[in-house]
LUMTORBA-895948 format. One record per residue: z, x, y of N, C-alpha, C, O in turn; residue in one letter. Coordinates in steps of 0.1 Angstrom, whole numbers, padded with zeros to 4 digits, always signed. Layout:
! LUMTORBA-895948
ZXYZXYZXYZXYa
...
//
This chain:
! LUMTORBA-895948
-0189-0354-0047-0183-0365-0038-0189-0366-0026-0193-0357-0018m
-0188-0381-0025-0196-0383-0008-0189-0375+0005-0178-0369+0004p
-0195-0375+0017-0185-0369+0028-0173-0378+0028-0162-0373+0026k
-0175-0390+0029-0166-0396+0035-0154-0397+0028-0143-0400+0033s
-0156-0395+0015-0145-0397+0006-0137-0378+0005-0125-0374+0003t
-0148-0372+0009-0137-0360+0010-0130-0357+0024-0119-0351+0026t
-0139-0364+0032-0126-0367+0044-0115-0371+0044-0104-0367+0049i
-0120-0383+0035-0102-0388+0037-0095-0382+0024-0085-0387+0021i
-0099-0374+0017-0092-0368+0007-0083-0355+0015-0071-0354+0017f
-0093-0347+0019-0086-0341+0033-0077-0345+0039-0066-0339+0040l
-0078-0352+0044-0070-0361+0054-0049-0362+0046-0039-0362+0053a
-0050-0363+0031-0043-0369+0025-0034-0357+0022-0022-0357+0023f
-0041-0347+0019-0040-0336+0021-0026-0331+0030-0015-0327+0028i
-0038-0336+0043-0029-0327+0052-0011-0334+0057-0001-0329+0063s
-0017-0350+0050+0000-0361+0057+0010-0355+0042+0022-0352+0044l
+0004-0353+0029+0012-0350+0025+0021-0333+0025+0032-0331+0022g
+0010-0323+0029+0016-0312+0032+0025-0311+0041+0033-0303+0042s
+0024-0323+0052+0032-0323+0066+0047-0327+0064+0057-0321+0068f
+0048-0339+0056+0059-0344+0047+0072-0329+0041+0084-0327+0044a
+0063-0324+0033+0068-0311+0024+0072-0300+0031+0080-0292+0026q
+0066-0297+0044+0071-0288+0053+0080-0293+0059+0087-0284+0064k
+0084-0303+0060+0096-0306+0073+0104-0311+0062+0111-0319+0068s
+0107-0310+0046+0112-0310+0036+0118-0293+0038+0130-0290+0041k
+0107-0284+0034+0110-0267+0037+0123-0267+0049+0135-0263+0048l
+0117-0271+0063+0126-0269+0069+0141-0270+0073+0147-0263+0080e
+0144-0284+0066+0154-0290+0066+0166-0278+0054+0178-0276+0055k
+0154-0271+0041+0164-0271+0035+0167-0248+0037+0171-0239+0029l
+0162-0247+0050+0161-0231+0052+0153-0226+0051+0152-0215+0057g
+0141-0231+0043+0130-0224+0037+0117-0225+0044+0106-0225+0038l
+0117-0226+0063+0107-0226+0070+0101-0210+0071+0092-0209+0080k
+0103-0200+0065+0100-0186+0067+0088-0186+0058+0078-0178+0059n
+0090-0197+0048+0080-0196+0036+0068-0204+0043+0057-0203+0038l
+0068-0211+0052+0056-0218+0053+0046-0214+0058+0039-0224+0056l
+0038-0207+0064+0029-0197+0065+0024-0191+0052+0014-0185+0054p
+0028-0190+0041+0026-0183+0030+0024-0190+0015+0022-0182+0006h
+0025-0200+0014+0025-0211+0005+0019-0224+0008+0014-0224+0020i
+0017-0234+0001+0013-0247+0005+0014-0253-0007+0018-0247-0016s
+0011-0267-0009+0016-0279-0015+0006-0283-0026-0005-0286-0021y
+0007-0284-0036-0003-0295-0044+0003-0306-0047+0015-0305-0048i
-0002-0316-0049+0000-0328-0047+0002-0329-0062-0001-0319-0069p
+0008-0342-0067+0009-0345-0084-0005-0354-0088-0007-0364-0082a
-0013-0351-0097-0019-0351-0103-0025-0355-0117-0018-0350-0126k
-0033-0360-0120-0038-0363-0135-0055-0357-0133-0062-0362-0124s
-0059-0348-0141-0072-0345-0137-0075-0340-0155-0067-0340-0164f
-0092-0337-0154-0097-0330-0166-0093-0320-0165-0088-0316-0155n
-0093-0314-0176-0088-0299-0171-0093-0290-0184-0096-0297-0194s
-0096-0277-0187-0103-0268-0191-0119-0275-0194-0125-0277-0205l
-0123-0277-0180-0140-0276-0185-0146-0269-0175-0144-0266-0163v
-0156-0266-0184-0165-0249-0179-0181-0251-0183-0185-0256-0193y
-0187-0247-0176-0199-0248-0179-0208-0234-0185-0205-0223-0181t
-0215-0235-0194-0220-0223-0201-0211-0218-0215-0201-0225-0218g
-0213-0208-0221-0209-0204-0233-0204-0187-0233-0208-0178-0227k
-0192-0188-0242-0183-0178-0243-0184-0174-0252-0194-0178-0258d
-0175-0164-0262-0170-0162-0279-0156-0169-0274-0150-0178-0281s
-0152-0165-0262-0134-0167-0255-0131-0181-0253-0120-0185-0251v
-0142-0186-0255-0140-0203-0248-0138-0214-0260-0143-0226-0259s
-0132-0209-0268-0130-0219-0279-0123-0229-0282-0120-0232-0294s
-0119-0238-0270-0109-0242-0268-0116-0262-0262-0128-0264-0262y
-0107-0270-0259-0121-0283-0257-0111-0290-0244-0099-0290-0244s
-0117-0294-0237-0116-0303-0226-0103-0314-0228-0099-0317-0240s
-0096-0320-0218-0084-0325-0221-0080-0330-0210-0085-0324-0200r
-0071-0340-0207-0068-0343-0195-0055-0341-0194-0048-0345-0204t
-0048-0335-0180-0035-0331-0179-0032-0335-0167-0040-0337-0159s
-0017-0337-0164-0006-0338-0158-0002-0331-0153+0001-0321-0159s
+0002-0330-0137+0012-0320-0131+0018-0328-0124+0014-0339-0123v
+0031-0324-0116+0042-0329-0108+0038-0321-0093+0028-0314-0093q
+0041-0321-0085+0037-0319-0069+0046-0306-0071+0058-0306-0076g
+0039-0295-0066+0047-0280-0064+0040-0270-0051+0030-0272-0045f
+0048-0262-0050+0044-0252-0044+0042-0242-0047+0051-0235-0053y
+0027-0235-0044+0023-0225-0049+0017-0210-0037+0009-0212-0027i
+0021-0201-0041+0018-0189-0032-0001-0190-0026-0011-0192-0032n
+0002-0188-0013-0015-0186-0008-0022-0177-0015-0033-0180-0020q
-0017-0163-0017-0026-0148-0020-0015-0147-0036-0004-0152-0040t
-0026-0140-0041-0019-0129-0055-0010-0119-0048-0014-0112-0039e
+0003-0120-0052+0010-0109-0047+0007-0098-0045+0000-0095-0055v
+0007-0090-0037+0001-0077-0032+0011-0066-0034+0021-0067-0041t
+0009-0059-0029+0019-0041-0036+0024-0046-0031+0031-0053-0038n
+0026-0048-0014+0038-0043-0006+0046-0057-0010+0054-0059-0001k
+0048-0068-0020+0055-0078-0020+0060-0073-0036+0072-0076-0039e
+0053-0065-0045+0057-0058-0055+0068-0052-0053+0078-0055-0059y
+0066-0042-0043+0071-0029-0043+0085-0034-0030+0090-0026-0023r
+0087-0044-0030+0102-0046-0026+0107-0052-0039+0118-0055-0036e
+0105-0055-0048+0112-0060-0065+0116-0047-0067+0127-0045-0071f
+0108-0038-0066+0109-0024-0074+0117-0020-0070+0125-0015-0077v
+0120-0019-0053+0129-0011-0047+0146-0013-0048+0156-0005-0048f
+0143-0032-0048+0155-0038-0045+0159-0032-0063+0170-0026-0064y
+0153-0034-0072+0161-0029-0085+0165-0016-0086+0176-0012-0091v
+0153-0007-0079+0158+0006-0084+0174+0010-0076+0182+0017-0082r
+0176+0004-0063+0186+0008-0054+0197+0002-0058+0209+0004-0055d
+0189-0012-0068+0207-0018-0076+0212-0008-0086+0224-0005-0087s
+0200-0004-0094+0209+0005-0103+0217+0017-0097+0227+0021-0103i
+0210+0023-0081+0213+0035-0080+0227+0033-0074+0235+0042-0078a
+0232+0023-0066+0245+0018-0065+0253+0017-0076+0263+0025-0077y
+0253+0006-0087+0256+0006-0096+0262+0025-0102+0274+0028-0103s
+0254+0031-0103+0257+0045-0106+0265+0051-0097+0274+0058-0101l
+0262+0050-0087+0274+0060-0074+0286+0049-0072+0293+0051-0062l
+0289+0037-0081+0298+0027-0079+0304+0026-0063+0315+0029-0059q
+0291+0021-0055+0289+0013-0045+0292-0001-0045+0284-0010-0042h
+0305-0004-0047+0309-0020-0043+0320-0020-0037+0327-0011-0032f
+0321-0034-0035+0329-0040-0023+0340-0046-0026+0342-0055-0034s
+0350-0037-0017+0368-0040-0020+0370-0043-0040+0374-0053-0045n
+0366-0036-0046+0373-0028-0063+0364-0041-0067+0372-0047-0074g
+0352-0047-0066+0344-0057-0073+0333-0051-0079+0329-0040-0077t
+0326-0062-0086+0310-0055-0091+0301-0061-0086+0289-0062-0090t
+0307-0066-0068+0296-0070-0062+0293-0056-0054+0302-0050-0047v
+0278-0052-0056+0271-0041-0047+0274-0044-0029+0273-0055-0024i
+0276-0035-0024+0279-0033-0009+0265-0027-0008+0261-0018-0016d
+0258-0032+0001+0242-0027+0002+0247-0018+0017+0239-0009+0020w
+0258-0020+0024+0260-0013+0034+0260+0003+0034+0257+0009+0044n
+0263+0009+0018+0270+0023+0014+0251+0027+0015+0242+0019+0010e
+0250+0036+0019+0240+0050+0021+0238+0053+0007+0249+0055+0001k
+0226+0054+0000+0225+0064-0011+0222+0076-0007+0214+0080+0002i
+0230+0086-0019+0229+0102-0012+0218+0107-0030+0222+0111-0041d
+0209+0105-0028+0198+0104-0040+0199+0117-0044+0192+0121-0054w
+0206+0126-0038+0212+0145-0044+0223+0140-0054+0227+0149-0061k
+0227+0131-0054+0241+0130-0062+0236+0128-0073+0226+0121-0076d
+0248+0142-0083+0246+0144-0095+0244+0130-0108+0237+0129-0118d
+0254+0119-0100+0257+0105-0106+0242+0098-0108+0241+0086-0113r
+0233+0104-0105+0220+0093-0101+0208+0099-0115+0199+0093-0119l
+0215+0113-0118+0207+0117-0130+0201+0112-0143+0192+0117-0150d
+0210+0099-0144+0205+0093-0155+0193+0082-0149+0187+0076-0158a
+0190+0080-0136+0176+0076-0132+0169+0083-0130+0158+0077-0129l
+0167+0099-0128+0157+0106-0130+0148+0111-0141+0151+0106-0152m
+0139+0119-0140+0130+0124-0147+0142+0135-0152+0151+0141-0146l
+0137+0133-0172+0149+0150-0172+0144+0161-0167+0135+0164-0160s
+0152+0169-0171+0147+0186-0164+0135+0190-0168+0128+0197-0162p
+0131+0185-0181+0118+0193-0188+0104+0185-0183+0093+0189-0186d
+0107+0175-0176+0096+0165-0171+0094+0167-0155+0086+0161-0148e
+0105+0177-0150+0103+0179-0133+0094+0191-0129+0094+0202-0134r
+0084+0184-0116+0079+0196-0114+0086+0205-0104+0091+0202-0093v
+0084+0220-0110+0094+0229-0098+0104+0225-0096+0110+0228-0085f
+0111+0214-0107+0123+0217-0107+0127+0200-0099+0136+0194-0103g
+0121+0197-0092+0123+0186-0081+0127+0175-0091+0123+0173-0102r
+0140+0166-0082+0145+0158-0093+0135+0145-0083+0131+0145-0072k
+0134+0137-0092+0123+0128-0091+0127+0113-0101+0129+0114-0113e
+0128+0098-0092+0134+0087-0102+0119+0089-0116+0107+0092-0116i
+0126+0086-0124+0117+0083-0142+0115+0063-0136+0124+0055-0133d
+0098+0062-0135+0093+0048-0134+0102+0037-0146+0107+0026-0146p
+0099+0052-0160+0105+0041-0169+0117+0034-0169+0120+0025-0176l
+0126+0042-0159+0138+0036-0161+0144+0029-0153+0157+0027-0154k
+0136+0023-0143+0137+0013-0135+0136-0003-0142+0126-0010-0141v
+0145-0007-0149+0146-0013-0156+0152-0028-0153+0162-0029-0146l
+0146-0040-0156+0155-0057-0151+0156-0060-0164+0150-0055-0173y
+0164-0071-0165+0167-0081-0176+0160-0094-0172+0163-0102-0163t
+0149-0095-0183+0145-0113-0181+0147-0118-0193+0148-0113-0204i
+0146-0135-0186+0145-0148-0198+0131-0146-0201+0121-0147-0194n
+0131-0143-0218+0116-0147-0222+0118-0152-0225+0126-0149-0234f
+0114-0172-0222+0116-0182-0229+0126-0184-0239+0126-0188-0250f
+0139-0177-0227+0150-0184-0238+0157-0165-0241+0168-0160-0238g
+0150-0160-0246+0154-0149-0248+0159-0135-0238+0150-0133-0230k
+0171-0125-0237+0169-0120-0229+0161-0104-0232+0164-0096-0241n
+0153-0103-0222+0147-0088-0228+0148-0076-0216+0144-0080-0204e
+0151-0066-0218+0151-0055-0207+0138-0046-0208+0136-0040-0218c
+0131-0046-0199+0121-0045-0193+0117-0033-0179+0122-0035-0167i
+0106-0021-0182+0105-0015-0171+0098-0021-0161+0089-0027-0167s
+0096-0022-0150+0089-0029-0144+0079-0021-0134+0070-0026-0128i
+0082-0011-0134+0071-0005-0125+0057-0004-0130+0056-0001-0142y
+0046-0006-0122+0034-0013-0126+0027+0002-0134+0032+0014-0135p
+0019-0002-0138+0012+0009-0149+0001+0017-0146-0010+0016-0153d
+0001+0024-0136-0009+0028-0128-0019+0037-0132-0028+0042-0124t
-0018+0039-0145-0025+0046-0150-0040+0038-0156-0051+0043-0160l
-0037+0025-0155-0047+0015-0159-0065+0022-0152-0076+0024-0159v
-0064+0024-0139-0072+0029-0134-0086+0038-0138-0098+0038-0135w
-0075+0046-0149-0080+0058-0156-0083+0051-0176-0092+0055-0182l
-0075+0043-0181-0079+0040-0192-0088+0028-0192-0096+0028-0201r
-0087+0016-0181-0099+0006-0181-0110+0014-0176-0119+0007-0171d
-0113+0026-0175-0125+0031-0165-0123+0047-0167-0119+0054-0158f
-0126+0052-0185-0126+0063-0188-0135+0072-0181-0130+0083-0179a
-0145+0072-0177-0159+0077-0170-0160+0078-0160-0169+0085-0154y
-0150+0072-0153-0156+0075-0132-0139+0081-0129-0128+0081-0135s
-0144+0084-0120-0132+0094-0108-0123+0084-0103-0124+0079-0092y
-0114+0081-0113-0107+0071-0106-0091+0075-0101-0084+0067-0096n
-0088+0085-0104-0078+0090-0100-0070+0090-0084-0058+0090-0080e
-0077+0089-0081-0070+0087-0065-0062+0075-0064-0051+0074-0059p
-0071+0066-0070-0066+0051-0074-0052+0053-0078-0042+0052-0071l
-0052+0056-0091-0044+0060-0100-0030+0062-0090-0020+0055-0091a
-0031+0075-0080-0023+0082-0075-0019+0075-0063-0008+0079-0059k
-0025+0066-0056-0021+0058-0039-0022+0043-0044-0013+0036-0040n
-0032+0036-0054-0031+0022-0050-0016+0017-0049-0011+0012-0038y
-0007+0020-0060+0003+0011-0055+0012+0019-0044+0021+0013-0038f
+0011+0027-0042+0025+0036-0036+0021+0036-0018+0029+0034-0009s
+0002+0040-0017+0004+0040-0001+0002+0030+0002-0004+0022-0006h
+0007+0027+0017+0012+0018+0028-0004+0014+0030-0005+0003+0034s
-0015+0020+0028-0029+0017+0035-0037+0004+0021-0047-0002+0023s
-0028+0003+0011-0031-0005+0002-0021-0018+0001-0022-0027-0008y
-0010-0019+0014-0005-0030+0007-0009-0043+0006-0007-0050-0003d
-0012-0045+0014-0018-0060+0016-0030-0063+0003-0037-0073+0003n
-0032-0051-0008-0039-0053-0018-0030-0063-0027-0018-0064-0026y
-0039-0069-0037-0029-0073-0048-0027-0063-0055-0034-0052-0056p
-0017-0067-0062-0006-0053-0071-0017-0057-0086-0022-0067-0089v
-0016-0045-0091-0021-0042-0106-0013-0042-0115-0002-0048-0116l
-0019-0034-0126-0011-0028-0137+0004-0036-0145+0013-0033-0154g
+0000-0052-0136+0015-0056-0144+0014-0065-0155+0005-0073-0154i
+0022-0065-0165+0022-0073-0181+0027-0087-0173+0032-0088-0162s
+0025-0096-0181+0028-0109-0177+0045-0112-0180+0054-0121-0176q
+0046-0101-0188+0068-0101-0187+0071-0092-0169+0081-0094-0163k
+0061-0085-0166+0066-0078-0154+0062-0093-0144+0071-0095-0135q
+0052-0100-0145+0051-0106-0134+0060-0119-0133+0062-0125-0122a
+0067-0125-0148+0078-0133-0149+0088-0121-0143+0086-0121-0131m
+0094-0116-0144+0105-0104-0135+0102-0107-0124+0111-0114-0120a
+0092-0106-0116+0092-0105-0104+0095-0119-0099+0101-0120-0089f
+0091-0128-0106+0093-0144-0104+0112-0145-0104+0119-0146-0094c
+0117-0144-0118+0130-0145-0117+0140-0138-0105+0150-0143-0100q
+0136-0129-0103+0144-0118-0091+0140-0127-0077+0147-0129-0067w
+0126-0134-0079+0120-0140-0066+0131-0156-0068+0138-0158-0058k
+0131-0163-0076+0142-0167-0075+0157-0167-0068+0163-0174-0060t
+0160-0158-0076+0174-0153-0071+0173-0149-0055+0183-0148-0049a
+0164-0146-0050+0164-0142-0036+0158-0156-0027+0160-0156-0015q
+0153-0165-0032+0151-0175-0026+0162-0182-0028+0164-0186-0016m
+0170-0188-0034+0181-0194-0035+0195-0191-0024+0203-0198-0020n
+0193-0177-0022+0203-0175-0015+0196-0179-0003+0204-0178+0006k
+0190-0182+0000+0182-0184+0018+0188-0200+0021+0192-0204+0031m
+0186-0209+0007+0190-0224+0007+0204-0224+0019+0214-0217+0020l
+0201-0235+0027+0211-0245+0034+0220-0252+0026+0215-0262+0021k
+0229-0251+0023+0239-0258+0013+0235-0255+0000+0225-0249-0003g
+0246-0262-0009+0238-0263-0020+0232-0277-0026+0237-0281-0036k
+0222-0283-0021+0220-0298-0025+0202-0296-0030+0193-0304-0030e
+0201-0284-0033+0189-0281-0041+0187-0265-0042+0190-0256-0034a
+0181-0266-0055+0177-0253-0061+0162-0252-0062+0154-0261-0065s
+0158-0233-0060+0146-0234-0063+0142-0222-0076+0149-0212-0078v
+0132-0226-0084+0126-0222-0091+0114-0220-0089+0105-0229-0086i
+0111-0200-0092+0098-0194-0088+0098-0193-0103+0107-0192-0112v
+0077-0194-0104+0074-0196-0118+0059-0190-0118+0051-0192-0109k
+0056-0183-0129+0044-0182-0132+0038-0196-0130+0044-0206-0128l
+0022-0195-0131+0019-0213-0130+0013-0212-0145+0007-0203-0151p
+0017-0227-0148+0011-0233-0163-0003-0229-0160-0007-0224-0150s
-0011-0233-0171-0023-0234-0168-0030-0244-0164-0041-0244-0160n
-0019-0259-0165-0028-0266-0160-0025-0266-0145-0035-0269-0138a
-0014-0263-0139-0008-0260-0129-0015-0253-0120-0015-0257-0108e
-0023-0238-0124-0028-0234-0117-0046-0242-0117-0053-0240-0108w
-0050-0249-0126-0058-0252-0127-0061-0266-0115-0071-0270-0110e
-0049-0272-0113-0045-0285-0105-0048-0279-0090-0052-0286-0081s
-0044-0260-0087-0046-0261-0072-0056-0249-0072-0055-0240-0064a
-0067-0249-0083-0082-0245-0080-0091-0251-0080-0101-0247-0085a
-0089-0264-0072-0094-0278-0073-0099-0274-0066-0096-0265-0058f
-0117-0283-0071-0128-0275-0060-0138-0287-0062-0138-0295-0071e
-0148-0288-0048-0159-0298-0053-0168-0297-0058-0175-0307-0062l
-0173-0283-0059-0176-0282-0068-0175-0267-0078-0170-0257-0073k
-0179-0265-0090-0173-0256-0098-0181-0257-0112-0179-0264-0121d
-0190-0249-0112-0202-0241-0117-0206-0231-0119-0205-0225-0108s
-0212-0223-0126-0217-0209-0128-0230-0212-0117-0225-0209-0107v
-0241-0215-0115-0246-0216-0106-0243-0215-0093-0251-0210-0085s
-0231-0220-0088-0228-0218-0072-0228-0200-0065-0230-0196-0053i
-0224-0190-0081-0225-0177-0075-0238-0176-0079-0239-0163-0080f
-0250-0182-0083-0258-0173-0083-0267-0169-0062-0279-0165-0061d
-0262-0171-0055-0267-0175-0042-0275-0162-0039-0272-0153-0047g
-0284-0160-0031-0293-0145-0023-0279-0140-0017-0281-0142-0005n
-0267-0135-0017-0259-0125-0006-0252-0135+0000-0255-0146-0005k
-0245-0136+0008-0234-0144+0014-0224-0147+0005-0219-0158+0004g
-0220-0137-0004-0209-0141-0013-0196-0150-0008-0193-0147+0003y
-0189-0158-0014-0178-0163-0005-0167-0158-0014-0156-0163-0011s
-0168-0149-0027-0156-0147-0032-0159-0128-0035-0169-0124-0030c
-0150-0121-0041-0153-0106-0049-0155-0111-0062-0148-0120-0065n
-0163-0105-0070-0162-0106-0081-0175-0093-0088-0179-0083-0081f
-0179-0094-0098-0189-0084-0104-0202-0085-0105-0206-0084-0094g
-0214-0086-0114-0227-0088-0112-0229-0097-0115-0220-0104-0120i
-0243-0100-0114-0251-0106-0117-0267-0101-0128-0271-0089-0127i
-0271-0108-0136-0282-0099-0144-0287-0112-0143-0282-0124-0142t
-0303-0104-0144-0317-0118-0148-0315-0118-0163-0309-0112-0172t
-0322-0125-0162-0329-0127-0176-0337-0117-0184-0341-0117-0196g
-0338-0110-0176-0346-0094-0183-0333-0083-0183-0336-0072-0188l
-0320-0085-0179-0314-0075-0180-0317-0066-0161-0316-0054-0157g
-0320-0077-0154-0320-0064-0140-0307-0076-0135-0304-0088-0136l
-0299-0060-0127-0289-0065-0117-0294-0074-0102-0302-0070-0093t
-0289-0083-0102-0295-0094-0089-0283-0091-0083-0284-0088-0071k
-0271-0090-0088-0259-0091-0078-0251-0077-0083-0248-0076-0094k
-0248-0065-0073-0238-0053-0080-0226-0057-0076-0222-0068-0073g
-0219-0045-0077-0206-0048-0078-0198-0052-0062-0189-0061-0059f
-0207-0041-0051-0200-0037-0039-0210-0050-0029-0208-0052-0017k
-0221-0057-0037-0226-0064-0022-0219-0078-0020-0224-0086-0013d
-0207-0081-0027-0203-0090-0018-0190-0081-0011-0179-0086-0010d
-0192-0069-0007-0184-0065+0003-0173-0056-0003-0165-0051+0004g
-0173-0056-0018-0160-0049-0025-0163-0041-0032-0170-0048-0040y
-0164-0029-0037-0166-0021-0055-0154-0031-0062-0157-0040-0070f
-0143-0029-0058-0131-0030-0068-0127-0043-0061-0134-0053-0059y
-0109-0040-0058-0103-0051-0055-0104-0055-0037-0107-0044-0030t
-0103-0064-0030-0103-0065-0015-0091-0072-0010-0087-0083-0012a
-0086-0064-0004-0073-0070+0007-0070-0088+0007-0080-0096+0007p
-0060-0092+0006-0061-0107+0004-0062-0112+0018-0060-0107+0029v
-0066-0126+0014-0075-0133+0026-0087-0126+0031-0091-0129+0042k
-0093-0117+0024-0106-0115+0032-0120-0120+0030-0130-0115+0035s
-0117-0133+0020-0127-0144+0020-0121-0155+0025-0109-0154+0026f
-0126-0166+0027-0122-0179+0033-0117-0187+0019-0122-0186+0008p
-0106-0194+0023-0097-0201+0015-0101-0218+0009-0107-0228+0014p
-0097-0215+0001-0103-0227-0009-0096-0243-0004-0092-0243+0008g
-0095-0251-0009-0094-0266-0001-0076-0267+0000-0071-0273+0009t
-0072-0262-0007-0053-0264-0001-0054-0253+0005-0043-0252+0010y
-0059-0244+0009-0056-0232+0020-0055-0222+0015-0054-0212+0023g
-0055-0218-0001-0054-0205-0010-0065-0198-0011-0077-0204-0011l
-0061-0183-0012-0073-0174-0013-0075-0167-0029-0065-0161-0034y
-0088-0168-0035-0088-0157-0039-0089-0164-0059-0091-0161-0071d
-0086-0174-0052-0085-0183-0069-0096-0179-0075-0097-0177-0087m
-0108-0177-0065-0116-0172-0076-0121-0158-0077-0125-0154-0065k
-0123-0151-0083-0125-0135-0079-0115-0126-0077-0106-0128-0085g
-0113-0116-0070-0106-0106-0066-0093-0098-0079-0091-0086-0083n
-0085-0111-0084-0079-0103-0094-0076-0117-0108-0072-0128-0105v
-0079-0113-0120-0076-0125-0125-0058-0128-0127-0049-0120-0127a
-0058-0142-0128-0040-0139-0129-0033-0146-0144-0036-0154-0153e
-0025-0141-0141-0015-0141-0153-0006-0160-0153-0001-0166-0144w
-0008-0162-0162-0002-0178-0163+0012-0176-0172+0015-0165-0178t
+0020-0191-0172+0030-0191-0183+0026-0199-0196+0035-0203-0203s
+0015-0202-0199+0009-0208-0211+0006-0199-0221+0001-0188-0217t
+0007-0201-0231+0004-0194-0243-0009-0195-0248-0012-0207-0248a
-0021-0186-0254-0031-0189-0259-0031-0204-0271-0040-0213-0272r
-0019-0202-0277-0020-0211-0291-0015-0223-0287-0011-0232-0296d
-0015-0225-0273-0010-0239-0270-0019-0249-0265-0017-0261-0264e
-0034-0240-0260-0044-0251-0261-0059-0250-0270-0071-0254-0267i
-0054-0242-0281-0061-0242-0293-0058-0249-0304-0046-0251-0309m
-0074-0256-0310-0069-0267-0314-0065-0255-0335-0072-0253-0345n
-0050-0251-0331-0046-0245-0344-0031-0249-0344-0024-0253-0335v
-0028-0245-0357-0015-0249-0358-0009-0238-0350-0012-0226-0352e
+0002-0243-0340+0010-0233-0331+0025-0229-0342+0032-0236-0347v
+0024-0215-0341+0037-0208-0352+0045-0202-0342+0042-0191-0338r
+0051-0206-0339+0069-0198-0333+0063-0186-0324+0059-0184-0312p
+0065-0172-0343+0059-0161-0338+0050-0156-0331+0049-0144-0329d
+0043-0165-0327+0031-0159-0324+0027-0170-0315+0017-0177-0319k
+0033-0174-0303+0032-0187-0297+0034-0176-0281+0030-0181-0270l
+0039-0167-0281+0042-0161-0271+0039-0145-0273+0046-0136-0267k
+0029-0143-0280+0024-0131-0278+0011-0129-0271+0007-0117-0273t
+0003-0137-0264-0011-0136-0259-0010-0149-0252-0006-0160-0256v
-0014-0147-0239-0016-0156-0227-0023-0158-0220-0026-0147-0215f
-0030-0172-0211-0039-0173-0209-0042-0167-0190-0032-0168-0183i
-0052-0161-0187-0055-0153-0174-0064-0163-0169-0070-0170-0177v
-0065-0164-0156-0074-0176-0151-0082-0168-0138-0080-0157-0132k
-0090-0174-0138-0096-0173-0120-0106-0159-0124-0114-0158-0115g
-0108-0153-0130-0115-0139-0129-0109-0127-0119-0099-0128-0113g
-0117-0117-0120-0112-0107-0111-0128-0100-0103-0140-0104-0102g
-0123-0090-0100-0139-0083-0093-0143-0076-0100-0154-0073-0095w
-0143-0068-0114-0153-0068-0124-0157-0083-0132-0165-0082-0141n
-0153-0092-0130-0163-0107-0139-0171-0110-0135-0172-0109-0122s
-0183-0115-0145-0191-0121-0142-0190-0137-0140-0180-0142-0145t
-0201-0144-0132-0196-0157-0125-0191-0167-0136-0187-0179-0133p
-0193-0163-0149-0188-0172-0159-0175-0176-0157-0170-0188-0156f
-0166-0161-0156-0151-0165-0158-0144-0169-0142-0132-0173-0140y
-0152-0168-0133-0150-0178-0122-0145-0189-0124-0135-0191-0117l
-0148-0195-0130-0148-0212-0130-0133-0216-0130-0126-0206-0130q
-0125-0226-0129-0110-0227-0129-0111-0231-0143-0100-0230-0149a
-0122-0237-0152-0122-0245-0166-0118-0235-0179-0114-0238-0191g
-0120-0221-0174-0124-0211-0183-0111-0202-0185-0102-0202-0176v
-0110-0196-0197-0098-0195-0199-0100-0177-0203-0109-0175-0210c
-0092-0163-0200-0093-0156-0214-0082-0150-0213-0077-0148-0202q
-0077-0145-0228-0063-0141-0231-0065-0128-0234-0073-0121-0240f
-0053-0126-0228-0047-0108-0232-0032-0107-0231-0025-0112-0223f
-0030-0098-0247-0016-0097-0248-0004-0097-0237-0007-0093-0226p
+0008-0101-0239+0015-0104-0233+0024-0089-0225+0032-0089-0215v
+0019-0079-0233+0024-0065-0227+0015-0058-0224+0017-0046-0224d
+0001-0064-0222-0013-0055-0217-0012-0060-0204-0010-0071-0200d
-0012-0047-0197-0015-0039-0181-0033-0037-0175-0039-0028-0181a
-0039-0041-0169-0053-0038-0165-0054-0037-0150-0047-0044-0142h
-0064-0028-0144-0070-0032-0129-0076-0040-0128-0086-0039-0121s
-0074-0049-0133-0083-0065-0130-0072-0076-0131-0076-0085-0125f
-0061-0078-0136-0051-0087-0135-0040-0085-0128-0032-0076-0131i
-0039-0094-0119-0023-0095-0109-0017-0110-0113-0017-0116-0124g
-0014-0115-0103-0009-0129-0107+0000-0136-0088+0006-0131-0079f
-0004-0150-0091+0006-0156-0081+0016-0162-0087+0019-0161-0099r
+0024-0169-0077+0037-0176-0084+0037-0191-0074+0033-0193-0062y
+0042-0199-0086+0044-0216-0080+0061-0214-0081+0068-0208-0088v
+0062-0224-0067+0075-0226-0066+0076-0240-0068+0067-0247-0064i
+0088-0244-0075+0095-0260-0075+0111-0261-0070+0120-0253-0073y
+0111-0274-0059+0123-0275-0052+0131-0287-0061+0125-0297-0064i
+0147-0283-0068+0153-0294-0074+0160-0297-0065+0163-0290-0056e
+0164-0309-0067+0181-0315-0062+0187-0311-0075+0182-0310-0087k
+0200-0309-0068+0212-0310-0079+0217-0324-0077+0227-0328-0084k
//
């Protein structure tokens, strides 16, 4: 793309973003502005990539998306922890019957006494306790999601053991113990999250954001991006495997590069990080988005069969989903916006996280 065309394009983005910021301010959502970017409506050629891989058995096509907002970073441990704590406390308040004025509305001003026997239903069973201490059972922190029209109650706590399962011969016990819970990892992307857990966060975020709206003239929908939405947000002037073959000075966090002889040209930590990096560790892309390439791969709301040239069966459609962007362990091929990886809906790994998109609809 010529330099003059690039400048005009970026100016167009800036004007569109300014108009959308004014819209958010009028709705009382000004506090979101530092954290989200507006992606304008467009039609583009999607699912385009350079190179070959066994999982890439789909063909390119023209996709169209309407304008939407997207979180500038992957959801962090701190953000997801707020969700977990909200659900945990909601269950505790309900068990303690801390309601307002005889209703079923939780009175958040009440203090939770975690030693109260009524909270035993939320705790580990006696035979699982260490030295008899009462501790919350992560599997009992449950949230009901709407999974494409069907209500489903799921555990929302991240699977912290992914660090051990994904790397059986590495000493990752400290990561399994501290990565999600310790404050030093607050700004790292949350991991060990299934597609359903990512959906749960988005549905909770939808409810929280709608409480912030001024008046009733609009409503907010927070969701996982579709494949087309994710690719639209990942728009870059150049997107090919070759741009990751430079000699150091890497602009994203990804895995290894090997030569034709099998020699390592880039190791895991040559980009500055051996595994995940804190969000915003690398420069943002065109729309001000961070880590659309590398760091952690990201769940979408698009099922595998929706992009394949196969007969779409309802029983198969929502079982395997597209993951985009590649992670800290990915080779350059998977960092291309047009490349898809596929994982079962309930899978959780140490290299998959998510970000969300926001739609504001007038009532």
